[in-house]
C-alpha positions as CSV (number, residue, x, y, z in Angstrom):
1,M,113.7,-111.3,-116.1
2,K,111.2,-109.3,-117.8
3,K,111.9,-108.0,-121.5
4,V,110.8,-104.6,-122.0
5,L,110.7,-102.8,-125.5
6,I,110.3,-98.9,-125.3
7,I,109.7,-97.4,-128.6
8,N,109.7,-93.5,-129.1
9,G,107.3,-92.6,-131.6
10,H,108.1,-88.8,-131.5
11,P,110.0,-88.1,-134.5
12,D,112.4,-85.5,-132.7
13,K,114.8,-87.1,-130.4
14,Q,115.0,-83.6,-128.6
15,S,111.4,-84.0,-127.5
16,F,109.9,-84.3,-124.1
17,C,108.8,-87.7,-125.1
18,N,112.4,-88.9,-125.5
19,E,112.9,-87.7,-121.8
20,L,110.0,-89.7,-120.7
21,A,111.4,-92.8,-122.6
22,L,114.4,-92.5,-121.0
23,S,113.1,-92.2,-117.3
24,Y,111.1,-94.9,-118.2
25,K,114.0,-97.2,-119.0
26,K,115.7,-95.8,-116.0
27,G,113.3,-97.3,-113.4
28,A,113.0,-100.4,-115.5
29,D,116.7,-100.7,-115.4
30,S,117.1,-100.3,-111.7
31,V,114.8,-103.2,-111.1
32,G,116.7,-105.6,-113.4
33,A,114.3,-105.6,-116.4
34,E,116.0,-106.3,-119.6
35,C,115.4,-103.3,-121.6
36,R,115.9,-102.1,-125.3
37,L,114.7,-98.3,-126.1
38,V,114.5,-97.3,-129.8
39,N,113.7,-94.2,-131.2
40,L,111.7,-94.9,-134.6
41,T,113.5,-91.6,-136.1
42,D,116.7,-93.7,-136.3
43,L,115.2,-96.3,-138.0
44,K,115.4,-96.5,-142.0
45,F,112.0,-97.6,-143.5
46,N,109.3,-96.0,-145.9
47,P,106.2,-95.5,-143.4
48,S,103.7,-96.2,-146.5
49,L,102.3,-99.2,-146.9
50,A,102.0,-98.8,-150.4
51,N,100.1,-102.0,-151.9
52,G,98.1,-102.6,-148.7
53,F,97.6,-106.0,-148.0
54,R,96.9,-106.8,-151.5
55,K,100.9,-107.4,-152.5
56,R,103.2,-108.0,-149.9
57,T,106.0,-105.1,-149.7
58,E,109.3,-106.4,-148.5
59,L,110.2,-105.1,-145.4
60,E,113.7,-103.2,-144.7
61,P,116.3,-104.5,-142.3
62,D,115.4,-102.2,-139.2
63,L,111.7,-103.5,-139.7
64,L,112.6,-107.1,-139.5
65,M,114.7,-106.3,-136.6
66,M,111.6,-104.4,-135.0
67,Q,109.6,-107.7,-135.3
68,Q,112.1,-109.7,-133.4
69,E,112.4,-107.3,-130.7
70,I,108.6,-107.1,-130.5
71,L,108.6,-111.0,-130.4
72,K,111.1,-111.0,-127.4
73,A,109.2,-108.2,-125.3
74,D,107.1,-109.4,-122.7
75,H,106.0,-105.8,-122.0
76,I,105.7,-102.7,-124.8
77,V,105.9,-99.3,-124.0
78,L,105.0,-96.8,-126.7
79,V,105.9,-93.3,-125.9
80,Y,104.4,-90.6,-128.3
81,P,103.0,-87.3,-128.6
82,N,99.0,-86.8,-129.3
83,W,98.7,-84.6,-132.6
84,W,95.4,-84.1,-134.3
85,A,93.9,-86.5,-131.5
86,T,95.8,-89.4,-132.4
87,Y,99.6,-90.1,-133.0
88,P,102.5,-88.8,-135.2
89,A,102.6,-90.3,-138.8
90,L,106.1,-92.0,-137.9
91,L,104.3,-94.2,-135.5
92,K,101.3,-94.8,-137.6
93,G,103.6,-96.1,-140.6
94,F,105.4,-97.9,-138.3
95,I,102.7,-99.9,-137.1
96,D,101.3,-100.3,-140.7
97,R,104.2,-101.8,-141.8
98,T,105.3,-104.2,-138.7
99,F,102.2,-105.3,-137.3
100,L,101.4,-107.3,-140.3
101,P,98.9,-110.3,-141.1
102,G,101.2,-113.4,-140.3
103,F,103.1,-111.7,-137.7
104,A,100.9,-109.9,-135.3
105,F,97.5,-111.5,-136.3
106,R,96.2,-114.1,-138.9
107,Y,93.0,-114.3,-140.5
108,R,90.6,-117.2,-140.2
109,E,89.3,-118.7,-143.3
110,N,85.8,-118.0,-144.1
111,S,85.5,-116.0,-140.6
112,V,85.4,-112.4,-139.3
113,L,87.5,-113.6,-136.4
114,V,91.8,-113.4,-136.5
115,D,93.9,-115.4,-134.3
116,K,96.0,-112.7,-132.0
117,L,99.4,-113.5,-132.6
118,L,101.0,-111.4,-130.0
119,S,99.0,-112.6,-127.0
120,G,100.6,-112.9,-123.7
121,K,102.4,-109.5,-123.8
122,S,101.2,-106.1,-122.0
123,A,101.7,-102.5,-122.8
124,R,102.0,-98.8,-121.6
125,L,101.2,-96.2,-123.5
126,I,102.8,-93.0,-122.4
127,V,101.2,-90.1,-124.2
128,T,102.0,-86.2,-124.3
129,M,99.3,-83.9,-125.1
130,D,98.2,-80.3,-124.7
131,S,94.4,-80.7,-124.7
132,P,92.8,-81.4,-121.3
133,K,92.2,-84.9,-120.6
134,W,88.3,-84.1,-119.8
135,Y,88.0,-82.4,-123.2
136,Y,89.9,-85.2,-125.1
137,S,87.7,-87.7,-123.4
138,I,84.3,-85.8,-123.6
139,F,84.2,-84.0,-126.6
140,V,86.6,-85.6,-129.0
141,K,86.2,-89.2,-127.4
142,S,89.7,-90.4,-127.1
143,P,90.2,-91.5,-130.8
144,G,93.9,-92.1,-130.5
145,H,93.6,-94.0,-127.0
146,N,91.1,-96.2,-128.7
147,S,92.6,-96.8,-131.6
148,M,95.7,-98.0,-130.0
149,K,94.6,-99.8,-127.0
150,T,91.8,-101.5,-128.9
151,G,91.8,-101.3,-132.7
152,I,95.8,-102.0,-132.8
153,L,97.4,-103.7,-129.9
154,G,94.3,-105.2,-128.2
155,F,93.4,-106.6,-132.0
156,C,96.9,-108.3,-131.8
157,G,96.4,-109.9,-128.5
158,I,98.4,-107.3,-126.3
159,K,96.7,-106.7,-123.0
160,P,96.4,-105.5,-120.7
161,V,97.1,-102.0,-122.5
162,K,97.4,-99.2,-119.5
163,I,97.6,-95.4,-120.8
164,T,99.5,-92.7,-118.7
165,V,98.9,-88.9,-120.0
166,F,101.1,-86.2,-119.3
167,N,99.4,-82.9,-119.9
168,P,99.1,-79.8,-120.8
169,I,102.7,-79.9,-122.1
170,K,102.3,-76.5,-123.7
171,N,103.0,-73.9,-121.1
172,S,104.3,-76.6,-118.7
173,T,107.1,-75.4,-115.9
174,E,110.5,-77.1,-115.7
175,N,109.2,-78.2,-112.0
176,K,106.0,-80.1,-113.5
177,R,108.1,-81.7,-116.1
178,K,110.3,-83.1,-113.6
179,E,107.5,-84.3,-111.5
180,W,106.4,-86.4,-114.8
181,L,109.8,-87.6,-115.4
182,Q,109.8,-89.1,-111.9
183,Q,106.4,-90.6,-112.7
184,A,107.8,-92.2,-115.8
185,E,110.6,-93.4,-114.1
186,Q,108.2,-95.0,-111.2
187,L,105.9,-96.6,-113.7
188,G,109.5,-98.3,-115.3
189,E,110.5,-99.4,-111.6
190,H,106.9,-101.2,-111.2
191,L,107.0,-102.4,-115.0
192,K,103.5,-101.0,-115.4
């Protein structure tokens, strides 16, 4: 049985991202996956990595629990809105505080290379945005996708990382949103 961790990175639980996360979970549950859905807004933690990597900042119980959930998961689904071409501060703070050296990767002595400690896991990004895909790709150069796929998850050994974008959210119709929710459920059914 595949273990799936779904992380909703939108700070508002009334958001469309929450509905997408629930739809993905519904699909994954229907095929017998062991799913856990976590809303980052429910966790209690300081999103600031106050001392950088210079000095260890003790992890709050919720972050310790999330590290265990990440280790148990075969597949990680991150659901979030694209804000200012990347992702919300809450999600960035969660990553800064959780994907730490010794947990997600390990520096090699006298080397620029790292050991990727989260290898063997796959991921799906479900991203909402108002910008057209072509504009985000051609003119903005997809910084959020690149950062998450390569700079964070890939750096820690998680691959493949697949991306699904639902856009434009602004001015979308109720029928279009229902269609997107069905797509998210189908992604869950296929554990993609």
